[in-house]
N, C-alpha and C positions, 0 to 999 in steps of 0.2 A: 389565627381561626380557632373557632372554638371545635371539639372533637368530631361531634357528628356531622359541624359542616365542612371538615374533611374530607368525613366520608362520603357527603352529599358531594363534593368534588372528585372526589378519588371515580366513583360509580359514572359522573358524568364523561371523566376523562374515555375509562372503558367502553361506555355505549358511544362515544364518539370514536373514537381508534376501530370499534367493531364495523362501525358505519364506514369508513374510510376504506377497512379491507373490503367489503361489501362491495364500494365503487371501482377499486383494483379490480375485484374480480368481475364485475361484468364488462369494465373497459376490455381487457383479455380477455373474454368468451366474445364479445363483439370482432375483436379480432382474428379468433379463432375461427368464428363464421365465415369468414370471409375468405378461406379455405389457406391450401400450402401458399406459400411465401407471402401470406400478408402484410408479416413484419418488416420485408424489404420494399412492398409495395407503398407501406404507409409508416416510411422512418421517423417523420415527424412525432405520429404519435408515439409509436412504437418507444421512442427514445424518450418523449416526457413520461410515458408509464413507466417506464424502467425507474427512471427518478424518484417518481411520486411512489412508488412501492417501495422504493428503498428507505423513503423518509418514513411512510407510514412504519417499515421495520425499525426503526430506531425509535418510531414513536409509543410502539408495543414496551421496547425497553423501557423507554421513560417512565408510562402508567407505572411498572412494575418498581423501580426505582420511588415515583410517588409513594408507595406504599409504605415508605420509611419513614413518611410523613416530614415535619419541619423542611425546613432550607431545601431538603431532598422533593419535597414535594410540590416548594413552590417553584422550582428551576423546572421542575419534570411540566408542572402546567401550563410554561412557558413555553417547551419545546414543543408541547404537542400541539398548541394553539400555530404555532409555526409552520409544523408539517401539512397542517389541514390547511393553513391556507394557500401554501404552494399549494399543495394539489387541488384547492377552488381556482385558482389561477392558470393553471393549467389547464383546465376544462372549459373555462369561462370562454364563451363564442364559438367551441368546438363541442357542445356538446353530442350535436350529431354522430361528430368523426370518432366520439367515443363511446357512444352507446348508452350513454348517462342521463337522465333528466335531472334539469337543474332542481327538481325535488327532492331528489336524492342529496343534496349537497345542502340545504336549507338543514338538516340535523345536523351539520356540523358549525353550524353558525356559532349557538349559543358560547359554545366554547372558546372559537374563536373570537367574538365577541368582549369573552371574559376575560383572556389572557394574552390580548396584544392589547389592550387596555395599554396607552403610553405609560400613564402612573404607576401601571401591576410593572413594567418591564424595566420602570428606570426604580423599581426598588428593589433591582434585584440585581444593580450593579455593584454591589457589596458584598452577594451571596457566594458561598463556594460550594456547600455541599459536600460530603465525606463519600470516598470511595467505597468505602465497608470493605476494604480486603483483608484477610485472614491475617494473624501475625508472621505465616511465614511471606506472606508476599507482599506485605507491609516491611519487611526487610530487603526482599530484591526492590523496592522502590526504593528505599533509601539508603543501601548502598551504590544502586548506580547512578540516583541524585546525586549523590554525595562525589563519585567520582566524574559525572558530567560536569558540575559545577566550581569542582578544584582542578581539576585535566582540560577538558576537554574547551569551555568555554571561554577561560582566557587566550584562547588560542583562537577561535572561531573566528574574529571579525576577521582576525591579519591572516588569514587560510585566506579567505572570502576574497579578499581586495585583493592581494598581490596573486590570485589563480595559484596558490601553492601545493605542495604535497603534505598528505598528512602526515606529522612526523612516525617515526619509529616508534618514539615513546607512547603514544597513546594505542598504537595495535599491540606493543607487548602488554602494556597496562593492562586493558582489555582482556588478552589471552590469560594473563594470571588471576582474571579473576571468573573465568571458562568462559565469556562471555560468546565465544565461536562454539563451543561444545552442547549450548543451550537445547538444541534440537539432536544431538548424536547419542545413541543408545549409550547407557550405563557401559553393556561390554564391550564397546570400541571406543573409552575412553573419554566419553561424553559424560551430560549430566540427565540426560532425556530418562525416566523410567518406565513410558509409553502410558501414563495418566492423563487425565485432563489437566493436571498443574503445568505439564511441558511447554505449550502452549501458551498460558495464560500468564507464565513466567518470561517468554520470550516477548510477547506483546506490552507487560511491563517494563520491563530493561530498554527495549526498544524507544518507547516514550519518551521515557526520562535523558537516553543519549540524543535523541533528538530535538528534546526540549535544547538543547544544548547547543546543538548542529547537525540539522539535516548530514548533510556531507561528513564530515569530522566525528559523527556520534554515530546517529540510530544506521546509517546504511550501511556501514563498517559489517553488521550482522549479516544483513541480507541476502550475500551472495553465499556464503557458506551455506546457511538456510535452505537458500535452494537447491545447490547442490548434495545438501545430506539428505535432505528426501529424497531427489531420485535413487540418488544408491541404495539408501534403509529401504524404498520400493522395489527395485530391479537391479541393484548389484549383484554379482554373485559373493560367498562368503570370503574368498580370496582378495577380492577389492573391497569390501569393506573389510577388511583388516588392516590391510595394506594403506585405507588413504582415510580412512573417518577419524582414527586417533590423530594424526598429522592436521587436518581441520580442525580438530576441536581443539588441540592445541597452541593454535596458530601458530602452527610450522610452515603451513600451509596457508598462503590468501587467494581467492578466488575470484574469478570474474564471468559472466556470464557471456556468451558469443551466440544468438540465436537470431535476433533482429538485423534484416538486410536489406542493402539502399530501396530496392523495388517491392518490399515486401516488410510490412513492418509486423502490424497482429496476425495479418494473413501468413501462418507460418507452414501452410501444406503448398505453398510455391514455389518453398526455399530454391535455388539455386545452387549452394557451397556443395563441392562434391567430396565424399568420402571412398575413394576407388583404392577395392584390394590391391596389395604390389606384388603378391607373388614374390615366388625370389624364396633364397633362406631364409634373409631377416622377416619375411614375412609383414605384418602391417597394413597400415592403410595412409595414404596418400591425399591431403587435402586441399583441395584450389577455390577460389573464390572469392570474394569479398563479404564482411561482414560490419556492420555498421552500431552505433550506442553502444557499444560495448567498454560497458564505465570501470574503470579501474585495472585496463587490462595490462598500463605498465608495469603496476607496481605486482599485479597477479605472480603465483607461480604455475598455477595451474589454470585452464578454460576448459569451461563446461561447454561444448562446441555441438551444436544438431547441425546433423547433416544430411544430405542425399545422399544413402548407399544405394538403392536402386534406380539403374537411369531411366526408368519407364513413368514419366511425370506423369501420367495418368493414376499414378495411386496416391498420388497428393502427401500426404501425413502418412499415410503408411508405408511409405518409401523412406522417410527420416529415422535415423540415430542417433544416439547420444553418447558424446566420447568426453572423456579427462584426457585434455590437450597438455601436457607440461611443457613448459617455457623460460627463460630466465627471466630476472627483474629487470628493467628497462627503464629507462627518462619519460618522464611524466612530460616533456616538450614535443616528444616522437622519437619512435626508434627503428632498426632496423637490427633483426637478428636473423642468422646462418647458420644452419644447419651442419653446415659443411667445415664451418671456421670452427663445430664445437666437434667435428671429430666425423660428424656423417650421422650424429644421433644413433650411437650402436654401430656405425657403417652401413644401415639403410637408407639413408637419404642425403640430399643437398638440397634440402628446403629452404626459403627463405620467409620472414616474418615481418611485413612491415605495419606499424601504427601510426599513424597520423590521427593528431589529437583536434578533438572538436568543439572549439571555446564554446564557452555558456552563459548566459547573462546570469545564472543562478548554480548549485549544486555544487560548487567548487570546490574542491579538494580531493574528490573522487576521480577526475578526469574523463572524459568520455573521448573512444576511440574507433576511426575504421579501420577493421585490420586486414590485408590483403593476404591471403594468403597461397602459397606460390610451392606448390608439390612440397608439403611441409609433410613430415612423416609421424604417423602415429602408432606403437607398438599395437600389438593384438589386446594386450591385456587391457587397453585402455577403451575399447568399447564397453561402456556399461552393460553388463547384462551377458558378457561375451557373444559367442552365436547366437544365442537364443536372445540375443535382443536387438539384434538386427530386424529393422523397420518397427519397431515398439519407441524408437526415442522423441514422439509426438507426446505418448500420452507420460511417458518417465519425466522428461519436463515438465507437463501441466502437474504434475504432484509437488514439485516444488515451487509451481507459481502459483499454485491457490493457497501455501502458504504464504507465499511471498505478499499476494495479494492482503493478508489478513495484516501481515506485517509493516504493508505501505500504509495502511488505516492509520497503525500504531504511531508511524512516524508522521503523519498527518496531525494527527492529536498534537503530538508534540511540539508541532511546529506550531500550532493551533496558539496551546498552553502559554508556551513562550512569549506569542503576541500580544494575548490578554494579558497576560502579567506587566509586561511593558507599558500598553496602553492604561492600564488602572494606574499604574505609578506615574505614568507623565501629567495624565490627566491631575492625579493629585498635588501637583505641583506647580503646575503651568497655569499662570495667572490673566485673565483676558478680560476685558473690561470690570476689573475690579474685585474680582474672585475666581478661583480656580476652575478649569472648564468640568472639572467633577462635580460640580456643581449645578451644572445647567442639566434639564430635562433630556436633550437630545443624548448628550456623553452616555446619561447613566444608561437610556434606554439601548444603547449599542453595547455599553459593557454588559448588562443585563441579558440580551442575545447570546453573546457571545458565550458568556458561564451557563448559559442553560443550554448552548447547542454543544458545548466541551463536554459536558458531563452526559448529557443522555448518551453521545458519541461515544464515548469513553463506557457507558453500562453496558452498552449493546455489543462492542465491540470485543469485551470480557462473555457476551452471551455466546458470541461468535466463537471462540476461543476454545471453549466448552462445548460447544456444538462440533467443532471440528475434529475434538479429541477422540469422539465417538467413532468418526469417519464417514461423516456427512457434514455437510454447510458449504460446501464449494460455492454454490450460487450464495447464499448468504456473504460470504466471505467477496464477492465480486461486487453485489450492492453496497455493502458497510465501504469496501474502498474508492467505489463509482460516488456515492453520498460524501461521505468526508472530505476527499479529496476535493471537491466544488467547494465545500464549505469551507476549507482551508483557505481558498482565495477571498473568500468575502473576509475574513474575519482579519488576515493578514490584510487589507488592504483598509479596513475600518481602523484597528490597529494604528496601521499608517498617518489617514488619516484625522486618528487622533493628536498625533504628534504635529501637523500641520508640518510646513516647510524643514520641519527638523527629520521628519521623516521619511525626507528626500534625499538626506544626507546620509553617505556611508557612516559618518562617524555611531550611529544610531542604530543597533540591530537590528530595528523592527524592517529598516529598507532591504536585508538580510533575510530576513523571514519573507518579506514579500515573493521576491524574486526566485528563493525556492520552492517555495508554494506553487507556485508556475507549473513546476514538473511535474506536479503530483498526478494530476490528470493523464499525465504524457504517459510516462512510466509503467512498468509491471502491468500492462494493458491497457490501450488509450481507450479513455469513456466513454468513445461511441463505440467501440467494439464489444466494451463489456455492456453496456445498457441493452446493444442491439442484439448482439449474437449469443450472449449470455444470458442476461436476464429477461428481455422481454421475451424470445425465446424458449427460455423455462416457461413463463407466466402462460404463453398463447399456450402451450405441449398442456400443461397441465390443466387450462380453462378446457381443451379438447376432450382430457381424458376424461373429466366429469360430465361431459357433455352427456 
């Protein structure tokens, strides 16, 4: 394409994305005009609006990527057209409910027609596009990719098929690389310097590890990341110096105990209690049940969110965050007794039982239901000390906001692995006399995958830089919601390209497919993020502008 045509194309993309932003703004204003509670009263529209807004946000990043020209522009055009198409299909037939006239959508049509053209998509099947990282981050990518290829990938399928434990050799190897200290400040033994490079380095490493295995690679960083950020935000100086160096060195592995059987993303209703023990030993006594506590058996410490104020009307204001030490245990289930361990410093006879929850994917991490029965926790394990009482919800959110960005990186890593597997298989599988990679339908699928993955990756980099400035929490939630659903489509189509062999466990693509399914569920369920975070914020902003 001539240079002047490239510029015209870029201008048309920019104009179309501006028009799409206008549509999102009108829809948010329409909901806001319906008064308080509009998001809950119109959940279907609000949910679609949140996902459409997330797609448009990725499209904005794609426009920036298109400005680089060449293959980058080619991929960006395809993604923008796809995002605009998804927006229009969500509105079609519901224009009145969105408060958007059909004429507003006509402004999107030229880009959709030009770059959703089947021949155009098919032309992208072998296009990758550069990531445009500087040399330092290219080194991070290369280092973690090499470790993932040499150490994780050869074990990934065996761990998945046998629901096995993650080998200690992998944990030790990642610890040697400093993987668990990526977000720990330098003064506490980590590698975080406080700049934008911290989060960017973390997502690059996470993507490469997840490309080899979601469970045995990328997810090992997540739990230390969540606790680290909560500690940095609200821990006492003594707590930071006691815990962070051990987390950074990989000496203490972390699990997160927040979710409860009756309360998933609705943490304000949590029932697990931590009651002041009194007596000479002081401390807190924990009772109740947590569920979906991933990696709980292997973990040395749990990040536990518990109710310290019995007045349940205080909701999230009555919650506090604890670091709960425990012994390493059997991944097939365990019972730990503080009485057998000498009463945890003579202060308790608690019991902690872990019941494994078998899952279709994401194997190796092992999720558990945890039953706490008078489990004693020392006073100095309340994050923030006495001043931390009632601040647990806010501190755990500090960790989960970065965790959502990291989950987006995990999703992109899984998508990248599935895409590469599909492209390789298509090149070698012959059907009706020629490789399936030569058929337009296969090429168009691969082209869409390539465009989606690169656009999502570029937006992830942007959000990482934004979050480093202390903002970007909503953007991280939008990105997480968008790419986790996208990962389901990419892995499904990659599996379909494999045909019958895609359904066989001997090909890794079947693992990618079942692993991708969990991404929209954990670290903030898709519906909760869309309605309670993204749609609510869009409506609030619209109301503020009225």
